[in-house]
BALOBA-1460 file (C-alpha; in Angstrom, 3 decimals):
// residues 241
<rec num="1" residu="m" x="93.548" y="98.790" z="35.678"/>
<rec num="2" residu="a" x="90.545" y="100.688" z="34.812"/>
<rec num="3" residu="g" x="93.253" y="103.850" z="35.322"/>
<rec num="4" residu="i" x="95.867" y="102.569" z="33.850"/>
<rec num="5" residu="g" x="93.885" y="102.574" z="31.203"/>
<rec num="6" residu="l" x="92.327" y="106.200" z="31.124"/>
<rec num="7" residu="f" x="95.826" y="107.454" z="31.674"/>
<rec num="8" residu="r" x="96.412" y="106.141" z="28.466"/>
<rec num="9" residu="i" x="93.099" y="108.020" z="27.182"/>
<rec num="10" residu="f" x="94.276" y="111.238" z="28.510"/>
<rec num="11" residu="d" x="98.210" y="110.279" z="27.566"/>
<rec num="12" residu="p" x="99.255" y="113.884" z="25.552"/>
<rec num="13" residu="k" x="100.502" y="111.739" z="22.593"/>
<rec num="14" residu="v" x="103.798" y="112.769" z="21.593"/>
<rec num="15" residu="r" x="105.082" y="111.074" z="18.261"/>
<rec num="16" residu="r" x="102.579" y="113.275" z="16.475"/>
<rec num="17" residu="h" x="104.234" y="116.191" z="17.326"/>
<rec num="18" residu="l" x="106.994" y="114.341" z="15.538"/>
<rec num="19" residu="i" x="108.646" y="114.976" z="11.661"/>
<rec num="20" residu="s" x="108.601" y="111.908" z="10.798"/>
<rec num="21" residu="d" x="109.688" y="112.036" z="7.253"/>
<rec num="22" residu="e" x="112.943" y="113.936" z="8.409"/>
<rec num="23" residu="g" x="113.379" y="111.406" z="10.368"/>
<rec num="24" residu="e" x="113.260" y="112.822" z="13.951"/>
<rec num="25" residu="v" x="112.996" y="110.548" z="16.595"/>
<rec num="26" residu="v" x="113.020" y="111.160" z="20.599"/>
<rec num="27" residu="i" x="115.872" y="110.304" z="22.399"/>
<rec num="28" residu="d" x="113.834" y="110.928" z="25.926"/>
<rec num="29" residu="e" x="110.456" y="111.614" z="26.943"/>
<rec num="30" residu="v" x="110.697" y="113.162" z="30.703"/>
<rec num="31" residu="r" x="107.456" y="112.683" z="33.073"/>
<rec num="32" residu="h" x="107.621" y="114.642" z="36.360"/>
<rec num="33" residu="h" x="108.668" y="112.259" z="39.349"/>
<rec num="34" residu="w" x="106.267" y="110.288" z="41.608"/>
<rec num="35" residu="v" x="106.381" y="113.055" z="44.069"/>
<rec num="36" residu="v" x="104.211" y="115.879" z="42.714"/>
<rec num="37" residu="f" x="101.295" y="112.844" z="42.799"/>
<rec num="38" residu="t" x="101.829" y="112.837" z="46.911"/>
<rec num="39" residu="l" x="98.887" y="116.089" z="46.945"/>
<rec num="40" residu="p" x="96.464" y="114.271" z="44.922"/>
<rec num="41" residu="m" x="96.986" y="110.870" z="47.065"/>
<rec num="42" residu="l" x="96.827" y="112.549" z="50.177"/>
<rec num="43" residu="e" x="93.067" y="113.703" z="48.616"/>
<rec num="44" residu="v" x="91.778" y="110.626" z="47.592"/>
<rec num="45" residu="v" x="92.755" y="109.081" z="50.920"/>
<rec num="46" residu="l" x="91.316" y="112.308" z="52.812"/>
<rec num="47" residu="a" x="88.532" y="111.247" z="50.742"/>
<rec num="48" residu="a" x="88.265" y="107.564" z="51.474"/>
<rec num="49" residu="a" x="88.387" y="108.351" z="54.827"/>
<rec num="50" residu="l" x="85.294" y="110.611" z="54.612"/>
<rec num="51" residu="l" x="83.285" y="107.772" z="52.622"/>
<rec num="52" residu="i" x="83.693" y="105.119" z="55.305"/>
<rec num="53" residu="t" x="82.935" y="107.337" z="58.208"/>
<rec num="54" residu="m" x="79.837" y="108.617" z="56.564"/>
<rec num="55" residu="a" x="79.118" y="105.032" z="55.817"/>
<rec num="56" residu="s" x="80.315" y="103.306" z="59.622"/>
<rec num="57" residu="t" x="78.937" y="105.754" z="62.020"/>
<rec num="58" residu="k" x="75.290" y="108.640" z="61.394"/>
<rec num="59" residu="i" x="76.831" y="111.552" z="61.620"/>
<rec num="60" residu="g" x="75.149" y="114.991" z="60.693"/>
<rec num="61" residu="g" x="76.073" y="117.054" z="57.706"/>
<rec num="62" residu="q" x="76.387" y="114.067" z="55.182"/>
<rec num="63" residu="p" x="75.502" y="115.899" z="52.333"/>
<rec num="64" residu="v" x="78.263" y="118.768" z="53.005"/>
<rec num="65" residu="l" x="80.674" y="115.927" z="53.795"/>
<rec num="66" residu="l" x="80.227" y="114.328" z="50.300"/>
<rec num="67" residu="a" x="80.532" y="117.167" z="48.478"/>
<rec num="68" residu="i" x="83.546" y="118.048" z="50.067"/>
<rec num="69" residu="v" x="84.529" y="114.590" z="49.266"/>
<rec num="70" residu="l" x="83.679" y="114.997" z="45.693"/>
<rec num="71" residu="v" x="85.624" y="118.351" z="45.487"/>
<rec num="72" residu="l" x="88.969" y="116.803" z="47.084"/>
<rec num="73" residu="l" x="88.193" y="113.335" z="44.932"/>
<rec num="74" residu="g" x="87.809" y="116.180" z="42.269"/>
<rec num="75" residu="h" x="90.574" y="118.148" z="42.402"/>
<rec num="76" residu="a" x="92.940" y="115.428" z="43.348"/>
<rec num="77" residu="f" x="91.656" y="114.044" z="39.398"/>
<rec num="78" residu="w" x="92.893" y="117.515" z="37.786"/>
<rec num="79" residu="q" x="96.066" y="117.438" z="39.230"/>
<rec num="80" residu="f" x="96.778" y="113.669" z="38.289"/>
<rec num="81" residu="l" x="95.991" y="114.890" z="34.642"/>
<rec num="82" residu="t" x="97.584" y="118.146" z="34.917"/>
<rec num="83" residu="q" x="101.294" y="116.536" z="35.905"/>
<rec num="84" residu="h" x="100.769" y="113.520" z="34.240"/>
<rec num="85" residu="r" x="99.547" y="115.379" z="31.053"/>
<rec num="86" residu="d" x="103.074" y="117.913" z="31.621"/>
<rec num="87" residu="r" x="105.774" y="116.255" z="29.524"/>
<rec num="88" residu="f" x="109.613" y="117.706" z="28.390"/>
<rec num="89" residu="v" x="110.538" y="115.257" z="24.815"/>
<rec num="90" residu="v" x="114.171" y="115.695" z="23.470"/>
<rec num="91" residu="t" x="114.425" y="114.470" z="20.311"/>
<rec num="92" residu="n" x="117.164" y="114.155" z="18.044"/>
<rec num="93" residu="m" x="116.563" y="117.411" z="16.175"/>
<rec num="94" residu="r" x="114.927" y="119.915" z="18.997"/>
<rec num="95" residu="v" x="113.236" y="120.198" z="22.616"/>
<rec num="96" residu="m" x="109.073" y="119.959" z="23.254"/>
<rec num="97" residu="r" x="107.181" y="121.046" z="26.418"/>
<rec num="98" residu="i" x="103.670" y="119.889" z="25.781"/>
<rec num="99" residu="r" x="101.109" y="120.911" z="28.565"/>
<rec num="100" residu="g" x="97.604" y="121.370" z="29.665"/>
<rec num="101" residu="v" x="95.072" y="118.997" z="29.181"/>
<rec num="102" residu="f" x="91.803" y="120.128" z="27.407"/>
<rec num="103" residu="s" x="93.977" y="122.738" z="25.521"/>
<rec num="104" residu="q" x="96.941" y="121.984" z="24.575"/>
<rec num="105" residu="t" x="100.579" y="124.369" z="24.629"/>
<rec num="106" residu="v" x="103.299" y="122.857" z="22.135"/>
<rec num="107" residu="a" x="106.339" y="125.154" z="23.115"/>
<rec num="108" residu="t" x="109.660" y="123.941" z="20.907"/>
<rec num="109" residu="t" x="113.116" y="124.837" z="20.189"/>
<rec num="110" residu="p" x="116.028" y="123.763" z="18.020"/>
<rec num="111" residu="i" x="118.715" y="121.628" z="20.371"/>
<rec num="112" residu="a" x="121.067" y="123.567" z="18.789"/>
<rec num="113" residu="r" x="119.624" y="126.526" z="20.929"/>
<rec num="114" residu="v" x="120.016" y="125.090" z="24.444"/>
<rec num="115" residu="l" x="122.724" y="126.378" z="25.298"/>
<rec num="116" residu="d" x="123.447" y="127.106" z="29.054"/>
<rec num="117" residu="i" x="121.641" y="124.430" z="31.721"/>
<rec num="118" residu="t" x="121.362" y="124.460" z="35.439"/>
<rec num="119" residu="l" x="120.676" y="121.473" z="37.196"/>
<rec num="120" residu="q" x="119.577" y="122.407" z="40.867"/>
<rec num="121" residu="k" x="118.578" y="119.496" z="43.216"/>
<rec num="122" residu="p" x="117.219" y="119.993" z="46.565"/>
<rec num="123" residu="i" x="118.480" y="117.930" z="49.890"/>
<rec num="124" residu="i" x="114.668" y="116.619" z="49.206"/>
<rec num="125" residu="g" x="115.481" y="115.873" z="45.629"/>
<rec num="126" residu="r" x="119.034" y="113.652" z="46.104"/>
<rec num="127" residu="m" x="117.221" y="112.465" z="48.464"/>
<rec num="128" residu="l" x="113.782" y="110.568" z="46.477"/>
<rec num="129" residu="g" x="116.079" y="111.109" z="43.160"/>
<rec num="130" residu="y" x="114.464" y="114.670" z="41.597"/>
<rec num="131" residu="g" x="115.683" y="117.860" z="40.630"/>
<rec num="132" residu="h" x="115.101" y="121.139" z="37.866"/>
<rec num="133" residu="f" x="116.020" y="121.923" z="35.045"/>
<rec num="134" residu="v" x="116.839" y="125.918" z="34.317"/>
<rec num="135" residu="f" x="117.808" y="126.730" z="30.489"/>
<rec num="136" residu="e" x="119.171" y="129.823" z="30.475"/>
<rec num="137" residu="s" x="119.128" y="131.289" z="26.610"/>
<rec num="138" residu="a" x="116.191" y="131.751" z="23.874"/>
<rec num="139" residu="a" x="114.561" y="128.476" z="24.562"/>
<rec num="140" residu="q" x="113.122" y="130.084" z="27.712"/>
<rec num="141" residu="d" x="110.714" y="131.944" z="25.945"/>
<rec num="142" residu="q" x="109.173" y="129.210" z="24.224"/>
<rec num="143" residu="g" x="108.784" y="127.524" z="28.152"/>
<rec num="144" residu="f" x="111.608" y="126.411" z="28.375"/>
<rec num="145" residu="r" x="112.979" y="128.838" z="31.230"/>
<rec num="146" residu="e" x="112.084" y="126.230" z="34.178"/>
<rec num="147" residu="i" x="111.493" y="122.182" z="33.631"/>
<rec num="148" residu="k" x="110.389" y="121.242" z="37.640"/>
<rec num="149" residu="w" x="110.070" y="117.915" z="38.943"/>
<rec num="150" residu="v" x="112.931" y="115.556" z="37.052"/>
<rec num="151" residu="s" x="113.401" y="112.633" z="37.860"/>
<rec num="152" residu="r" x="116.808" y="111.216" z="37.307"/>
<rec num="153" residu="p" x="118.401" y="114.543" z="36.946"/>
<rec num="154" residu="d" x="122.168" y="113.421" z="36.314"/>
<rec num="155" residu="d" x="121.143" y="111.123" z="33.359"/>
<rec num="156" residu="r" x="118.531" y="113.334" z="32.076"/>
<rec num="157" residu="d" x="121.815" y="116.063" z="31.570"/>
<rec num="158" residu="l" x="123.858" y="113.764" z="30.525"/>
<rec num="159" residu="t" x="121.540" y="112.434" z="27.706"/>
<rec num="160" residu="i" x="120.407" y="116.424" z="26.480"/>
<rec num="161" residu="q" x="123.920" y="117.117" z="26.606"/>
<rec num="162" residu="r" x="125.132" y="113.746" z="24.617"/>
<rec num="163" residu="v" x="122.347" y="114.919" z="22.212"/>
<rec num="164" residu="i" x="124.166" y="118.972" z="22.240"/>
<rec num="165" residu="q" x="127.261" y="117.278" z="21.297"/>
<rec num="166" residu="r" x="126.022" y="114.638" z="18.726"/>
<rec num="167" residu="t" x="123.956" y="117.676" z="17.226"/>
<rec num="168" residu="g" x="126.706" y="120.151" z="16.567"/>
<rec num="169" residu="l" x="129.491" y="117.920" z="14.696"/>
<rec num="170" residu="r" x="126.872" y="116.478" z="12.016"/>
<rec num="171" residu="a" x="125.797" y="120.294" z="11.779"/>
<rec num="172" residu="s" x="129.346" y="121.495" z="10.985"/>
<rec num="173" residu="a" x="130.310" y="118.578" z="8.752"/>
<rec num="174" residu="s" x="126.824" y="119.117" z="7.076"/>
<rec num="175" residu="v" x="127.727" y="122.905" z="6.079"/>
<rec num="176" residu="d" x="131.198" y="122.451" z="5.188"/>
<rec num="177" residu="v" x="129.902" y="119.310" z="2.831"/>
<rec num="178" residu="v" x="127.834" y="122.523" z="1.432"/>
<rec num="179" residu="q" x="130.302" y="124.867" z="0.673"/>
<rec num="180" residu="g" x="132.862" y="122.438" z="-0.765"/>
<rec num="181" residu="d" x="135.583" y="124.160" z="1.512"/>
<rec num="182" residu="e" x="138.785" y="122.045" z="0.155"/>
<rec num="183" residu="d" x="141.418" y="123.355" z="2.282"/>
<rec num="184" residu="s" x="143.633" y="120.770" z="2.113"/>
<rec num="185" residu="d" x="144.730" y="121.251" z="6.175"/>
<rec num="186" residu="d" x="142.700" y="120.445" z="9.235"/>
<rec num="187" residu="d" x="139.677" y="123.966" z="9.334"/>
<rec num="188" residu="g" x="138.344" y="122.452" z="12.425"/>
<rec num="189" residu="t" x="135.089" y="121.795" z="11.122"/>
<rec num="190" residu="g" x="134.525" y="118.424" z="9.693"/>
<rec num="191" residu="p" x="134.622" y="114.901" z="11.549"/>
<rec num="192" residu="i" x="137.606" y="113.898" z="13.602"/>
<rec num="193" residu="g" x="140.201" y="112.595" z="11.909"/>
<rec num="194" residu="m" x="138.818" y="114.271" z="7.960"/>
<rec num="195" residu="d" x="140.601" y="117.309" z="6.528"/>
<rec num="196" residu="s" x="138.601" y="119.093" z="4.901"/>
<rec num="197" residu="a" x="134.661" y="118.942" z="3.491"/>
<rec num="198" residu="a" x="136.427" y="117.146" z="0.407"/>
<rec num="199" residu="e" x="137.058" y="114.724" z="2.171"/>
<rec num="200" residu="v" x="133.806" y="114.377" z="4.220"/>
<rec num="201" residu="s" x="132.148" y="113.968" z="0.792"/>
<rec num="202" residu="g" x="134.688" y="111.474" z="-0.210"/>
<rec num="203" residu="a" x="133.771" y="109.439" z="2.711"/>
<rec num="204" residu="y" x="130.470" y="109.358" z="2.387"/>
<rec num="205" residu="a" x="129.806" y="109.983" z="-1.459"/>
<rec num="206" residu="p" x="128.458" y="106.542" z="-3.298"/>
<rec num="207" residu="v" x="130.540" y="104.972" z="-5.778"/>
<rec num="208" residu="t" x="131.370" y="106.626" z="-8.596"/>
<rec num="209" residu="t" x="131.235" y="103.726" z="-11.585"/>
<rec num="210" residu="t" x="132.594" y="104.232" z="-14.850"/>
<rec num="211" residu="t" x="130.589" y="103.422" z="-18.572"/>
<rec num="212" residu="k" x="132.515" y="102.922" z="-21.621"/>
<rec num="213" residu="s" x="130.484" y="103.879" z="-24.245"/>
<rec num="214" residu="s" x="130.654" y="102.519" z="-28.312"/>
<rec num="215" residu="s" x="134.063" y="104.557" z="-28.745"/>
<rec num="216" residu="n" x="136.117" y="102.904" z="-26.218"/>
<rec num="217" residu="e" x="136.045" y="106.567" z="-23.857"/>
<rec num="218" residu="s" x="135.428" y="105.901" z="-20.357"/>
<rec num="219" residu="r" x="133.189" y="108.161" z="-18.466"/>
<rec num="220" residu="p" x="132.606" y="108.611" z="-14.786"/>
<rec num="221" residu="a" x="128.893" y="107.473" z="-14.279"/>
<rec num="222" residu="p" x="126.658" y="110.778" z="-12.925"/>
<rec num="223" residu="s" x="127.105" y="110.640" z="-9.064"/>
<rec num="224" residu="t" x="124.371" y="111.450" z="-6.905"/>
<rec num="225" residu="g" x="126.138" y="113.667" z="-4.912"/>
<rec num="226" residu="a" x="127.903" y="113.491" z="-1.563"/>
<rec num="227" residu="k" x="125.062" y="111.811" z="1.377"/>
<rec num="228" residu="s" x="124.022" y="114.265" z="3.905"/>
<rec num="229" residu="i" x="125.986" y="112.804" z="7.801"/>
<rec num="230" residu="f" x="122.614" y="113.658" z="9.526"/>
<rec num="231" residu="n" x="120.346" y="111.027" z="7.200"/>
<rec num="232" residu="s" x="123.073" y="108.682" z="7.152"/>
<rec num="233" residu="e" x="123.430" y="108.123" z="10.995"/>
<rec num="234" residu="r" x="119.415" y="108.674" z="11.644"/>
<rec num="235" residu="g" x="119.585" y="104.782" z="12.891"/>
<rec num="236" residu="n" x="122.335" y="106.284" z="15.731"/>
<rec num="237" residu="w" x="120.532" y="108.432" z="18.091"/>
<rec num="238" residu="s" x="118.919" y="105.677" z="20.269"/>
<rec num="239" residu="d" x="120.488" y="106.681" z="23.972"/>
<rec num="240" residu="e" x="121.564" y="102.900" z="24.756"/>
<rec num="241" residu="d" x="122.411" y="104.371" z="28.325"/>
C-alpha cells in the first residue's frame, strides 16, 4: 500500500494539462508495459539477496556490500519513477507525451497532424503483448518519433485511428458551416447524408420561433446561429472498446 501511495504522489497528473473549458477529454492514457520494470525488479531482488546474506552469514566487506545494496535500490527506484512518469496521452484534440521526474517535459501536437503511424511488434512483444509506435509526421519533432513499450498496441492503434477519423469529419463540417457553402449538390465536405453547409447548419441550429407585434406582423425571433458540431458532441468521445 505504501508503494501505491508513493507512485500516486509521483503520478504526472495528466488531467491538469487538459483544456477543460474547451471540452478536451482523455481518450486513452498509455503507460509503459510491465516488461520495462523487469530490470528494476531484478535489482531489488539482488539487493534483497545481498541483505539476507549479510544478515545470515559473517563475511568481510559488509560496508562495501551495503553500499552496493543502496546503489541497486536507488537505481531501481529511479528507473521505476522514470518509466512510471512517461505517459503517452490521446485526447479528442491532440496527442501528448509527458515525461520527467524532477524536471518535466510536455510535448503536444494536434491530432490532425498525426498522419502516418507504424506499429512495430517484435516476436517477444507479440508474445508478451507490447509494441512500439513510430510516427512519420511533423509530430516527430515534438518528441513523438517513437513511443516504445506500449501495452495492447493493436487496441491503442485502433483508438488513435478512430480519433483521427472523427476529428477529420468534425473539422470539415465546421469549415462548411463557417464558410457558408450553400451548394445544392453534395460537396463531399459535410457529414454523411448532408449535401451542403446549409443542411449542416440547419440540422444543428436551434428552432426559430416567430413573435407578433402590435401591428400584426410576424417577425422571426433572433437566432443564436448554428451550433458547432464539435461542441455539440463533446460527450461522445469516450472510447467504449
